[in-house]
C-alpha positions as CSV (number, residue, x, y, z in Angstrom):
1,M,10.5,-5.0,-27.5
2,K,9.0,-1.8,-27.1
3,I,10.4,0.5,-25.0
4,F,7.8,3.3,-24.9
5,F,4.2,3.3,-23.9
6,T,1.4,3.6,-26.8
7,T,-1.6,5.9,-25.9
8,A,-3.8,2.9,-25.6
9,L,-2.1,1.5,-23.0
10,I,-1.7,4.3,-21.3
11,V,-5.7,5.3,-21.1
12,S,-6.1,1.6,-20.7
13,A,-4.1,2.0,-17.5
14,V,-5.5,5.3,-16.4
15,T,-9.3,4.0,-16.1
16,L,-8.2,0.6,-14.5
17,S,-6.3,3.3,-12.2
18,W,-9.1,5.3,-11.1
19,Q,-11.9,1.9,-11.2
20,L,-9.2,1.0,-8.6
21,R,-9.8,4.0,-6.4
22,A,-13.2,4.3,-6.9
23,Q,-13.8,0.6,-5.9
24,A,-15.3,0.4,-2.2
25,H,-13.5,0.3,0.6
26,V,-13.9,-3.3,2.3
27,H,-11.6,-4.7,4.6
28,G,-10.0,-8.3,3.7
29,Q,-9.9,-7.1,-0.1
30,A,-6.6,-5.5,-1.4
31,K,-7.0,-4.4,-5.0
32,L,-3.4,-4.5,-7.4
33,L,-3.1,-3.0,-11.0
34,I,-0.8,-3.8,-13.3
35,A,0.2,-2.2,-16.6
36,Q,3.1,-3.8,-18.9
37,E,4.4,-3.0,-22.3
38,G,7.6,-3.8,-23.5
39,N,10.7,-3.5,-21.0
40,V,8.2,-1.4,-18.4
41,L,6.4,-2.9,-15.7
42,H,3.8,-1.1,-13.7
43,L,2.3,-2.3,-10.5
44,E,0.0,-0.4,-8.3
45,L,-1.4,-2.2,-5.0
46,S,-4.2,-0.8,-2.4
47,I,-4.5,-2.5,0.8
48,P,-6.9,-1.6,3.7
49,V,-4.5,-0.6,6.2
50,A,-6.6,-2.7,9.1
51,D,-5.2,-5.9,7.1
52,A,-1.8,-4.6,6.1
53,L,-0.9,-2.6,9.4
54,G,-3.4,-4.7,12.1
55,F,-4.6,-1.3,13.0
56,E,-6.5,1.7,11.3
57,H,-5.4,4.6,13.8
58,T,-2.4,6.6,13.5
59,A,0.4,4.5,15.1
60,Q,0.6,5.8,18.8
61,T,2.5,3.6,20.4
62,T,5.9,2.1,20.1
63,A,4.9,-1.2,19.0
64,E,2.8,0.2,16.5
65,K,5.4,2.8,15.3
66,K,7.6,-0.5,14.8
67,V,5.1,-2.1,12.8
68,L,4.4,0.8,10.4
69,K,8.3,1.3,10.2
70,D,8.5,-2.3,9.1
71,L,5.6,-2.4,6.5
72,A,7.6,0.8,5.1
73,M,10.5,-0.7,4.6
74,R,9.2,-3.8,3.2
75,L,7.4,-1.7,0.4
76,E,10.5,0.1,-0.3
77,R,11.8,-3.0,-0.6
78,N,9.1,-4.9,-2.2
79,A,10.3,-7.6,0.1
80,N,7.8,-10.6,0.4
81,I,4.9,-8.1,-1.4
82,V,5.1,-9.7,-5.1
83,E,7.6,-11.8,-7.2
84,I,7.9,-11.6,-10.9
85,D,9.0,-14.8,-12.6
86,G,11.2,-13.0,-15.4
87,Q,14.5,-10.4,-14.9
88,C,13.5,-7.7,-13.8
89,A,15.0,-4.8,-12.0
90,L,12.7,-2.8,-9.5
91,Q,13.5,1.0,-10.7
92,N,11.3,2.8,-8.1
93,V,9.2,2.8,-5.4
94,S,6.2,5.0,-3.9
95,H,4.0,4.1,-0.9
96,S,1.4,6.3,1.3
97,L,3.6,5.8,4.5
98,A,6.3,7.7,4.2
99,A,4.6,11.0,5.7
100,E,3.3,8.9,8.6
101,V,6.6,7.4,8.9
102,N,8.6,10.7,9.1
103,D,5.9,12.1,11.7
104,S,6.2,9.1,13.9
105,H,10.1,10.3,14.7
106,V,8.8,13.4,15.8
107,D,5.8,12.7,18.2
108,H,8.2,12.4,21.2
109,G,9.1,16.3,20.5
110,D,5.8,17.7,19.4
111,S,4.2,15.7,23.3
112,H,7.1,17.8,24.8
113,H,6.5,20.7,23.5
114,H,2.1,20.4,24.2
115,E,2.7,19.3,27.8
116,H,5.2,22.0,28.3
117,E,2.7,24.6,26.4
118,A,-0.6,22.8,28.9
119,D,1.8,23.9,32.1
120,K,2.3,27.0,30.7
121,H,-1.5,28.0,30.5
122,G,-2.9,25.3,33.4
123,H,-5.2,23.3,33.7
124,D,-7.8,24.7,31.2
125,E,-5.5,24.3,28.8
126,R,-4.8,20.8,29.7
127,H,-8.2,19.8,29.5
128,H,-8.4,21.6,26.2
129,H,-5.7,19.4,24.8
130,A,-6.8,15.9,25.8
131,Q,-10.6,16.9,24.7
132,E,-9.2,17.7,21.3
133,N,-7.0,14.2,21.1
134,E,-9.9,12.3,22.0
135,D,-11.7,13.6,19.1
136,H,-9.1,12.7,16.9
137,H,-8.7,9.4,18.4
138,I,-12.3,9.4,17.3
139,H,-13.1,10.4,14.5
140,E,-9.4,8.2,13.1
141,S,-11.4,4.6,14.8
142,H,-14.5,5.5,12.1
143,G,-12.4,6.3,9.1
144,H,-11.5,3.9,6.4
145,R,-7.8,4.0,5.2
146,D,-6.0,2.3,2.4
147,V,-1.9,1.6,2.0
148,N,-1.1,2.3,-1.8
149,A,2.0,1.1,-2.8
150,H,3.4,2.2,-6.5
151,Y,6.2,0.3,-8.1
152,Q,8.2,0.6,-11.5
153,F,10.1,-2.4,-12.9
154,H,12.7,-2.6,-15.9
155,C,12.5,-6.3,-17.4
156,D,14.9,-7.5,-19.7
157,D,12.9,-10.8,-21.0
158,E,9.2,-10.9,-20.6
159,V,7.1,-11.4,-17.6
160,S,5.8,-15.0,-17.6
161,A,3.7,-14.4,-14.3
162,I,3.0,-12.3,-11.0
163,R,3.2,-13.9,-7.6
164,A,1.1,-12.5,-4.6
165,V,3.2,-13.6,-1.6
166,L,1.8,-10.4,1.3
167,F,-0.8,-12.9,2.7
168,E,1.6,-14.7,5.0
169,S,2.2,-11.5,6.4
170,M,-1.4,-10.5,6.5
171,P,-3.5,-13.0,7.7
172,S,-6.9,-10.8,7.6
173,L,-6.2,-10.4,3.7
174,N,-8.5,-12.7,2.1
175,V,-8.2,-11.3,-1.9
176,I,-6.5,-9.2,-3.8
177,Q,-8.4,-8.3,-6.8
178,A,-6.2,-8.1,-9.7
179,Q,-6.7,-5.9,-13.1
180,W,-4.0,-5.8,-16.1
181,V,-3.5,-4.4,-19.5
182,T,-0.4,-5.1,-21.6
183,D,0.6,-4.5,-25.3
184,K,-1.2,-8.5,-25.4
185,A,-3.9,-8.6,-23.5
186,Q,-6.0,-7.4,-20.5
187,G,-7.8,-9.3,-18.0
188,A,-9.1,-9.6,-14.3
189,R,-8.4,-12.3,-11.4
190,D,-9.5,-12.8,-7.9
191,L,-5.8,-14.1,-6.1
192,R,-6.7,-15.7,-2.8
193,P,-4.2,-17.6,0.1
194,A,-3.2,-21.1,-1.5
195,V,-2.6,-24.2,0.0
196,T,0.4,-24.9,-1.9
197,G,2.5,-21.7,-3.3
198,W,1.6,-18.6,-3.8
199,P,-1.5,-17.3,-5.9
200,R,-0.2,-15.7,-9.1
201,I,-0.9,-14.2,-12.4
202,M,0.7,-16.1,-15.5
203,A,0.4,-16.6,-19.2
204,S,-1.6,-13.2,-20.0
205,F,2.0,-11.1,-20.6
């Protein structure tokens, strides 16, 4: 089997990736892009953060930070995200929560620093910081964010199916709009929670 990407596949994959990002942000709708040739399989996943985490704002409470950290770990391990029928080894993972998880570890120190500075500069300074924080949270509450993840697998045999298993842990997620381009075919399909088993893409790889 070929182990390199042809120009045509790269162009098609990049085109689908731009289409994935350009589509409107809709709660309950995730997007999955699949690009495969030979032994190399790429998956790009985009999920509204409200469905992935249960909230859209930056994690503030201890409980919210735990949810954020747990999801980041699941994404990094591909734990209950997608399943691949085939002998595939996960080689590389990147996701958009990494910086936010790192920031959440230093929030306490930053808060202590701001409280110290506020006490130093008096009541007016404290009021100013409080107003800034309130405005920041209001702005975030009206914004829309996605959790993005990219996976690269090396497969020793042909992939016969890809299953979406993340519906169970994200109950507000209603559909995954999947698109794929391989050295054999291109296609698209909406994946929805199944009554039995997990929705899957198959017979296209």
